[in-house]
C-alpha positions as CSV (number, residue, x, y, z in Angstrom):
1,M,-49.9,-93.6,-3.2
2,A,-47.9,-96.2,-4.9
3,E,-44.3,-96.1,-4.7
4,R,-42.3,-95.8,-8.1
5,P,-40.8,-99.0,-9.1
6,R,-37.0,-99.5,-8.5
7,I,-36.5,-100.1,-12.3
8,F,-37.1,-96.4,-13.2
9,D,-34.5,-95.3,-10.8
10,D,-32.2,-97.8,-12.3
11,L,-32.9,-96.7,-15.8
12,A,-32.6,-93.0,-14.8
13,G,-29.1,-93.9,-13.5
14,V,-28.1,-95.8,-16.5
15,A,-29.2,-92.9,-18.8
16,G,-27.4,-90.3,-16.7
17,G,-24.2,-92.6,-16.8
18,A,-24.7,-92.8,-20.6
19,I,-25.1,-89.3,-21.0
20,S,-21.9,-88.6,-19.1
21,A,-19.9,-91.1,-21.1
22,L,-21.3,-89.6,-24.5
23,S,-20.4,-86.1,-23.1
24,G,-16.8,-87.5,-22.3
25,L,-16.5,-89.1,-25.7
26,R,-17.6,-85.9,-27.4
27,D,-15.0,-83.8,-25.5
28,E,-12.3,-86.4,-26.5
29,A,-13.2,-86.5,-30.1
30,E,-13.1,-82.6,-30.1
31,A,-9.6,-82.7,-28.6
32,V,-8.5,-85.3,-31.2
33,A,-9.8,-83.2,-34.1
34,R,-8.2,-80.2,-32.8
35,A,-5.0,-81.7,-32.5
36,R,-5.0,-83.1,-35.8
37,I,-6.0,-79.8,-37.5
38,E,-3.3,-78.0,-35.7
39,E,-0.8,-80.7,-37.0
40,M,-1.9,-80.0,-40.6
41,I,-1.8,-76.3,-40.0
42,R,1.9,-76.7,-38.8
43,K,2.5,-79.1,-42.0
44,L,1.0,-76.5,-44.4
45,D,3.0,-73.7,-42.7
46,L,-0.3,-71.7,-42.3
47,V,-0.3,-68.8,-40.0
48,K,-2.7,-68.5,-37.0
49,R,-5.1,-65.6,-36.9
50,D,-3.4,-64.1,-33.7
51,D,-0.1,-64.2,-35.3
52,L,-1.4,-62.6,-38.5
53,D,-3.1,-59.8,-36.5
54,A,0.2,-59.2,-34.5
55,A,2.2,-59.1,-37.7
56,M,-0.3,-56.6,-39.3
57,E,-0.1,-54.4,-36.3
58,L,3.7,-54.4,-36.3
59,A,3.7,-53.5,-39.9
60,A,1.1,-50.7,-39.4
61,N,3.3,-49.2,-36.7
62,A,6.5,-49.6,-38.9
63,R,4.6,-47.7,-41.8
64,A,3.4,-44.9,-39.5
65,G,7.1,-44.5,-38.3
66,Q,8.3,-44.5,-41.7
67,E,5.7,-41.8,-42.8
68,A,6.7,-39.6,-39.7
69,A,10.5,-40.0,-40.5
70,E,9.9,-39.0,-44.1
71,A,7.9,-35.9,-43.2
72,R,10.8,-34.9,-40.8
73,L,13.3,-35.6,-43.5
74,N,11.4,-33.5,-46.1
75,E,11.3,-30.5,-43.5
76,A,15.1,-31.0,-42.9
77,L,15.8,-30.9,-46.7
78,V,13.6,-27.7,-47.1
79,R,15.5,-26.0,-44.3
80,L,18.8,-27.0,-45.6
81,A,18.0,-25.7,-49.1
82,A,17.0,-22.4,-47.5
83,L,20.2,-22.2,-45.6
84,E,22.3,-23.1,-48.6
85,A,20.5,-20.3,-50.6
86,R,21.4,-17.8,-47.8
87,V,25.0,-19.1,-47.8
88,A,25.3,-18.7,-51.5
89,V,24.1,-15.0,-51.3
90,L,26.6,-14.3,-48.5
91,E,29.4,-16.0,-50.4
92,A,28.8,-14.2,-53.7
93,P,31.4,-11.5,-54.6
94,P,30.0,-8.1,-53.8
95,A,28.6,-6.2,-56.8
96,P,30.9,-3.3,-58.1
97,V,30.1,-0.1,-56.7
98,G,30.5,3.3,-58.8
99,G,31.7,3.2,-62.3
100,G,34.4,1.1,-64.4
101,P,37.3,2.5,-65.9
102,G,36.8,5.8,-67.8
103,M,33.7,6.8,-66.1
104,I,33.7,10.0,-64.2
105,A,32.3,9.7,-60.6
């Protein structure tokens, strides 16, 4: 069996090195593009998705808390109205008992 010529080994080494270099260039280009996009986002005052999701969650929690507080307030107002009605009945002057003047009891 004939041995493989050394040139093929050299070509394989060069090709492997070229692939590694191209991979490194691709990674570098992605990093530069990502940095420029983030810079543009900052300049345009755009919000990142994670920040928006966090703000939406905070707003939903605040809305739920407000709705719960409104429900408790409405219950308290109903109880207050009932108590005021009872106090009004207790404070009302008593109705006259018996007859008025000129009536025979």
